[in-house]
N, C-alpha and C positions, 0 to 999 in steps of 0.2 A: 512233569510237562505243563501242569495248570499254573504252577510257578511261574514258568518262563514265559507261558502265553500271558499271564498279566503283566510281567515285565516289560515284554514286546507292546503289548496294549499301550502300557502308559508313556514307553518311549515316543511313539508314532503319535498319540493324541496329546501328549505335553510336551513339546519339543522346547526346551529350555537350558540355562545354565545348571539345571539339577541334574541333566542326562550323564555329565562326566561322574558325577557323585553316583548315581544309580549304577552304571556300567561297574566301576570300582567295587561296587558293595556287591553287585552280581559276581565279580570274579573273584572276590574275597571269601563269598558264602559258598559258592561251588569250588573252591579249592580246598576250603576247610571241610566242606561235607565229603571230597574226594579222599583227603588225606585221614579224616576219621573213619570213612568207610574201609579204606585200605587197611589202616592198622587194625580195625576190627576183623577184618576178612582174614588177615595174617594169623589173627589169635585163634577163631575159630573154626576157621576152614581148612578143609584138607587138599583144596585147589592146590595146583602148580604156582610156583611164584611167576613164569612167564605169562600166564592168564591174568593174575593179579598185576602185574605191571602193564599189561595192554589197557585193561580196565581202567586203571589210574590215569594212563596217557589218554584215553579218549574223553574222560571226564576234565582232563587239563585243557586237552584241544578244546572242547566248547567253550570252557570257561574265557577263553583267548579270544574264541570266536565272537562271543558276547560282547566281549570289552571292545573289540574293533567295532563291533556293531553300534555300540552305544555312542563311540568317539565320532564316527561317520554321520550319524543322528542328529549330533551335536552341532558338527560342523554343516550339515544342511540345514538346521533350523537356524543356525546365525546367518547363512547364506538368504534363507526366508526373509528372516529380520531385516536384511540390507536392502532387499528387493524394493525398489522404488513404485510406488504406485501413481497413478496419473489422472487428472480429471480434466478432460477436453471441454471447453464451453465454447459452442459456436453459435451464430447467428443469421438468420434469413427474413427475407422481405424486404425490410428498411433497416438502413443504419440507423443506430442512436438509441436502440430497443432498451440498453442498460444492462449489456453482457459484460461490463466493468464491474458494477456494482453488484451483478447476479455472482460472477466469479468471486469477488471480494468474501461476499456473504456466505458461498458455498465454503471458503476458507475458515472464515468466521465457526461455522455449524463444525467442520471437522475437528479444528482447534479445542472447540468446547467438548469434544467428546474425548479429547486427551491426545490427539494426533500431532504430529510438529507439522508445520504445513509451509511450503514456499509457493513462489508464482510466477510465471513467466508470462509476458503478454508479446504475441506474434504480430506487427504492423506490416502489412503487404507492399507500404509504398517503398520506391526505389531509393528515398531520402538514407543516409547513413544512418540518422538519428532525427530526432524533432527539433535540434537546435536552430536550424537557419528557417523555421516555416513561420509562418505570421500565426497568431492566435487563431485569426479569423479562417485558417486552414484546417487546425487539427485541434484546437482548444489550446489551453495554456501548456507551456512547457514546464516540467518538471523535475526538479535536478536532485540528483542521488549523493550520498556521502562522496562517493569517488568521483564525482564531476560529471557521471552520466545526464545528458540532457536527453529526457524519454518522454514518453507517451504520459496523460494525466493519468489514466488507468493506474500505472503504478504507485501514483499518489494514493488511490483509492486503497491499493494493496497493502501500503505500509500503514496506513492510518487503521485500514480494519484490524490487522493481523498483528500490528504493533512488531515490525520486522524492519530490518536495514536490507533493503535489496541492492545489487550492483547493476552497472551498465548494460552487461550481459544478459540480464533479465528481461530484456526489452530486444527481440531479434525484429529486424527488419530486411525486406529484399535488398536493400544496399550491403548491409552486414553481410548476408549470405554470399551475393555475388563476388563482393571484393575480396572473402576469404577465399572462395573458392580459385579465383583468379590468380592471388597470391600464391597458393600452391601449384596451379599451372604454370608460372613464371618460375618459380623453383623449381620446377622439375619433377615434383611429386607425382604427376600422372603421366611421366615420359613415355612415349608412345602411343597413349589413349588419346582418342576424341574425346574431350570434355563435353557432357550433355547434360542437360536438366534432369534426365534420369540416366544414370543412378546419380551422378556427382552433386547437383544440386540438393536432390532429395535425401541424400545421404548426409551431406554436411547440416542440413536443418535438423534431423535425427540426433547426428553427434552433438550438435550445439545443446539440443535441450537435454539429454543424457547428461552432458557436462555441468551445465547450469543447474540442473535440479539437484545435484549434489554438493552445491556450495552451501554451506549452513548462512541463515540468514536470520537467526533469532538468538543469536548470542551464545549459543551453546555447540559443544562439540559433536562433528558427525552431522551426517545429512538428514533433511527431514523424511517426514513417512511419507507424505503425499504431496505431490507438485500439480498445481491447479496452474492451466493452460487456456488464455484466452487467444482465439483465432479473431484476430480485428478483421473489419469490412463485413460482407455477407457472401453467403453460400452462392456461386455461379459469378462472383467477380472471376475476370481472366487473370488478375493479378494474385489471387489468391491460389489459382490449381496447384503451384507447386506445392505449397506446403498443405493443401489438402491429399495430395498425393502421397506426400512424406507422412503425413498423420496417419494415411491408412495402412502403410507399411509399416509405420512404427506400432499400431494397435496389434499388428500381429506379431512384430517383433517381440514385445514385451511380453506377450501371451495374454492369454485368458486370464480375468481376475486381476489384473494389474492395471486396467485401462476402461475408463468409465466417460461416456459421453453426454453431456449435456447440451440440448441444443434450445435456443433462445428463439420464439417465433411470435408472430403478432396474430390476435384475436380481434381483429376491430369490431367495433360497437356502432350501429346506426343510430345516430342521435335521435332521428326522426320515429322511428320504433322501437327503439333501445334495445334491440335484438342483436345477440353474437353471431357475426357472418360466417357461413359456412358456402363456398362458391359451388354452384352446380352439386349439391350435397357432397363434396369436398371441401378441403380446408385449405387455407393458405399455408399452416404449418405443413401439412399432406404433401402438398406439390413441392415445396422446397426439399423437404425429407426424401421424396421420390430422387431427386437430383444427388443427394448427400449419398444414398445408400449406392446410387449406381457409380459414385466416385470410392467406394469402399468403406464407407464409415456407418456404422449403424447405431443409432442414439439409444442409451438406456434410459434417459429421461427427459422428457418434452416439457418445457417451462416456458407458459402461455403469458404473453405481456397483455394486458387488458385494461379497461378502465373499471370493470370490477370482477368478482369471482366467476370464474366457469361454473355455468350450470353442469349439472350431474348428466343430462343427457349431451351435453356437448362434450363433457370428457368422454362418454362413453363411443361418442362418433371420432373424438379425436385418436381413442386408443385404437379404435378399428381402422383407421385409414393409414395412420402412422406405423402401427405394428408395435405398438409402446403399451405395456401393461397400463391399464386404467389407475391404477395406485401411483403409477409412474409420472402421471400427469398434473404436474403441479402448476398454478395460478400465481404468477406476479402482477396482481393488480395494484392500482395507485393508491398510496398510502401518504398518510401527513408528512413524513418524512424517511430518508433513507436507511434510519437505522432500524425501522422494521421490519426491512426484508429478510435477515437472519432470522428473526422471529416467524415470520410468515412461511420460509422454508421448513422450519421446526414443525410448526405445528400441522404442514401436510406431511410430514414424516418423510422427507426429502432425505435427511441424513440416513435413514434404513436402506433407501434404495440404492443411495452412494457407496454404503459400507456395503452392501449385498454384492453390487457389482465389483468390489474390489476385494473380495473374500475377506473383508474385516471385522464380519458382524461380532466374532466371537474374541475379536482382540480389543476393541474401542468401548467406550461406554456410553452412557445417558449423556446428552449434551447439559452442560452445565452452562448456562447463559443468564444466570442472576444477575452479574453486573449489568450484561447488555439490557437485561430487563429494567433494572433500576434505572440506567442511563436515559433509557427511552422515555420513561415514566415521567423523569424529571422534565427531558426537554418537553412533553406533551402538556405538563401545567404550566409551563410560560406562556402566556398571552400576550403581554405587551412587549412593545420593541422598543428599542434604543435606535434613533437614526442615525445611520452614518453617511456621510455625504462622499463619495467615491469619484475624483477627479483622475478620468483616464481615458485612452483612446479607444481599446476594445471594450468598452462595458455594455455596449448594445448585445453582445453576445456571451450568454450565461454561463458557456463553457471556457471563455476566454481569461475569466478571472474569479475561478469559483474559490480556490484554497484561501483566498485572504477573507472569505466570508461565508463558508460552508457551515450552516448550522450553528452561527454566532447571532448574526444580525441583519436587517434588512440593508439592501443597497439603493442607492440612488443614481442615478445617471447625470453626472452635472457636467455641462458642457458650454462651450462659448460660440455662436456661429456669428455671423453676419446679420440673420433674421433678429429682428429686435424682440419679436416674440418669443422666439427659441432662448435668446440671451436673457431675456427678463424671466422665463421660467426657470430657468438655469440656476438663476441669482436666488430666487425663491426658494428653491430649493436646497442650496448652499446655505441660506440663512435660516430656513427650519431644521437645520438638523443640529444633533447634539453631539455631533464629531467629524472631522475630515481626514480621509486617508488618499494618499498620494501614492499609488502602487508603482512597481517598475516599467520600464518601457524603452524603446528606442527610437531615434530620429526625432526632428523638432517640430513635428507637427502637435500641435495643441501644448506645447512649451508655455507658452504667454499665459494661456488660462490656469494651468498648475501653480504658475507664478503669484498670478491675481490669489487663487483660493488660498495656498501657504499664507500670503499675506493677511488675506482676511481672519484667517485662524490664529494667526500671532497677534495681530492687534486688538481681537474681540473676544482673547482668552478662550477660544474654543478649542478643545482637545484635537491634537493634532499628531498624526503617524505617517511619518515619509518612510517609503520602503525602496530601498536600491537607488533607482533613479528621484524617488521622492526627497530621500535626504539631498541629494545633489540640488533640488529644487529649492529646497528649505534653505541650503548654504547660497545660493544664486539671489534668492529674494533678500536674504539678509544682507547681503553685500551692496545691492542695489539701493535698498531703503535706510538701512542704519547706516553702513561705511561711507553712503553718498557714491559710492562707484556705479554710476548709471550705466555704464557700457559693460560690467561685470557679466560674466558668462561662462558657460562650457565651451571647449574647444570644440566638443562633438556638434554644437549648434552655431558658433560663431570662431572659426578656427583663428581669426583676425583679431580678436579682442584683445584689450589692452591689458584686461584685469582678468587672467585667465584663473578663476577661482576652482574649477574642476578640470582636471587634465586628462591626457589617454596615459594609461600605465605603459611603464618602459618595455614591460616583458610581453605585453600586446604584439598582435599583427594586424595590420593594416592591407593585407592582401588577402588573407585567407581568412574567412568568417567561421565556419564549422568547427568547434572545439577549440578556440584559440582564446576565449576568456578567460577570466579569473575563476574556475569552477568549483563546486564540491565544499566541504566542510573544510572551515579555516577557524583558527582559534582567534578570540577576541578579549582582551583583558582591559577590565576596568581601572582606570585609571584614578575615578573618583569613587572612593569605597561607598558614600553616602549618597550617592547619585538614585534617581527614583529606577531607572533600569536595572542596577545592581541589585537593588531591593526586589524589585519584581523577580528575578532570577534566585531569590532566596539568599542574598547577602553573598552572591559568587563572587570570586576574584576573577574568573575567567568564563566563557562558553564558547562552545563549539557548535557554529552554525553554518548553514549552506548559503554560499556566493554565486552568483552570476552577474558579472559587469565587466568592462573595459575602461570605464573612466573612473576615476577617484578624486576627491578631495585635495587641492594644491597644498601640499605640507608646508611650501614656504610661506603661504598666507595665514596659518592657521594661528599663529601667535596675535597677529592682528584682528581676527575673528574673537579670540578669548579676551582680548583687552576691551571689546566692545559688548560683551556680557554673553557669547554664543559659547556654551561649555562642550568640549570634545572630551566626552567622559570615556569613551572605549577606543582602542586602537589594537594593530595587530602586534606582534613578538618585536617589531623593530622600533614601532612608536612613532614611526612615520606615516604609515597607511590608517588613516581617520575611518573607524568602524560607528563609533553611536556619537550622536548629538543631543544636547540637551538644551533648553533654553530656563534656566532657573526662576527665573521672575515670571515664569508661566505655570499654570494649574499641570499641564500636560501637552508638551512640545517635543516630541522624540523623532529622531530620524535614525536608521539602521541601514547602513551599506549591504548588510547581509538580507537575505529574505527569511523570516522567522516564521512564515506559514508552512515552510516545507518540512518541518518537525514536530507540526501541532498533531496531537491526537483527541480521538474521543475522551472525555474526562480527564485530558491533560492539555488544556489549551496553552498557545504560546503565551509568555510571559507578556510582552511587549503589547499583543493584542488584549491580554486580560487588562492591562493597565488602561489602555484606550477605552475599553468597554466602562471599567470604574470610573473614570474619570468623567464620562460621556452621562454616567448615572449619578455623578455626585458624590461619588463613594472610594475615589482614590486613597485619600487618607486612612480611612477605615481598612482598606485592603494592606496599605503598606505598614499599620501600624499592628494587625494581625497577621503579617506576612511570617513572622518567626515560628508561629503555629502550624503554618500549613503541613508540615511533616506528619502531624498527628492524623491529617485528613488522607482517607485514601483514594488512589489516582480513579477510581471509577464513579467518583461522587458520592460515597457513602462515607459514614463516621459512626463509628461502632455499630455497624449492619445496619444503620438506618439511611435512608435516602436523604440527602439535603440538597435543598434548593434555594437560591437568594439572586434575586434580582431586582432592579431600580429603574425607575423611570421617573426623571426629572427629582429625585431625591426622596420618592416614596418607595417602600419595599412592596414587593409581590410576595403574597401568600402563597403556599402552595396548597395542595386539595384537602390537607387535614387541619389548615388554616394556621399552621407552626411557622416560624419564620427561621430558617437556619441558613447558615453562609457556606459558601464555597468558593474557596480559594486554592489554586491547585499549582505547584510547581512542577512541572515534568516533562522539558523536552530538552534533548542535547544533555552536554555533560556539562555539569555546573560545580565549581569548587570555590 
């Protein structure tokens, strides 16, 4: 019995693929013992053969029982291993607290613990997707490989976790209602009254479970943990169906499979510098009262504040919000967002999450050495390269962060009728080390962009045009160099006699949503020795993400190239132009695709790397040494040591230990 007890204990405590081996071993052992015992009994005993046969049958029966018990435990453990764990991140008090960065950082922390992580963003607005919204409404639109136009937070998820998400990883009210109404029209609910509860709430839960199983990290099989961010704030009317669905969902998946992190605000009064609790209560507790009424109880309270919470404030929050004091973490202001995963780790947030998910014995301690190195590298860089960004939406930081996040300073350049504003804009442009013209739609501000492109071309200032920015460079070249003064895009002047940018034939002029050329497309380099190909590691082609309706007129390409503008990259047909360069210029590059969408921490976009190198006077060194880029690790380390290199007007910046090290990284998209 002692042997059997030990066997049962090992099977229960250590469910793994070794179960089957243990079960067969036990079966063979017991069978061997029964056979040997029977043989001995036949020889030395005077017992009747009938009793001996019964004894052997009894031993054989129990051996078979233990065999099937082992198989059952193996299947049970496999089912447990496939059970998805969910972390929900909600926010209260005000919008814009940083739920997206928090959710991304939680994912980084769990990934560092050895778990595979995927992410879902819920946006309660009625739009089907973010594609038709102005950047002023909801920030910049992020484009995925499959062409999904999604919320900017999915860009954070992809960057932080180094994954490739799908359009279904962004849930909106519009998508949910559309799917339910489609089912209703097909007759799936025939005879039923279709209601928010249960039909909408069930659709939300089914969508989450389905998408959570989609692998996003390039490996086979589903992830271990799905981090879900609920957009908006608790209490919004539009969020109510999702909160109800998530309350049901937490019950459906069961204890140990669901962890709720609530992000809330603890304001600090600048006058007295005190963290505010209202009438002996706190803003988080007021919001959490409503959250609990809706069926969701937080496991962890993440408090946004300008500084770390005092211990007495933590104790009060724990008391008011019914959250253990060790599960109250502070997300205070830090120099850059790369510090947030480290902030969570230092406060043992991963232990609270793993405990809530019953993964303490499965996941290891977080290994964030690469992240720490990257953060330290960022912190020792103090000099800046000034890049002038010429665009319409630059007044809102969330409208154009992807081009510049963590890379360089942004300068708002515009041209208005007010002379002082116009003069100041020109001063900013002339004081810059490089110029970027990002994507956009509509004719507002186009003339200012053309002037900026002309200034960069004529004065040998490094220039990067993205999407519309590349088209602007082509229009300016046609007007200034080819002498076609009325040359334009048909988007801005449908009647132009020299349409150097035209509407794509497959586009739609009647439906705006999801009708552009979207997602990952392949660009082939026609000029092997061009700067762009070298920056991509001497690639013959590259896969990058697109979002446009207009393209360079292929019939005018020979005219441009005869005048000195080189179209170095095109699609597989050779007629759709993708990359332009001006060979006589230090760095004048335009791309029809958006290189910023695939940029990663430690793996910057090749074209942006070229821009910064050119703006700091180091492009030749980068191009010359780029053949050795593969020897450098993508996390900013070489042979285990942090590497830092930045330049301002040709002067190298030293790292904290006084050494000079170069970092050149190739690493977004597919390059061959």
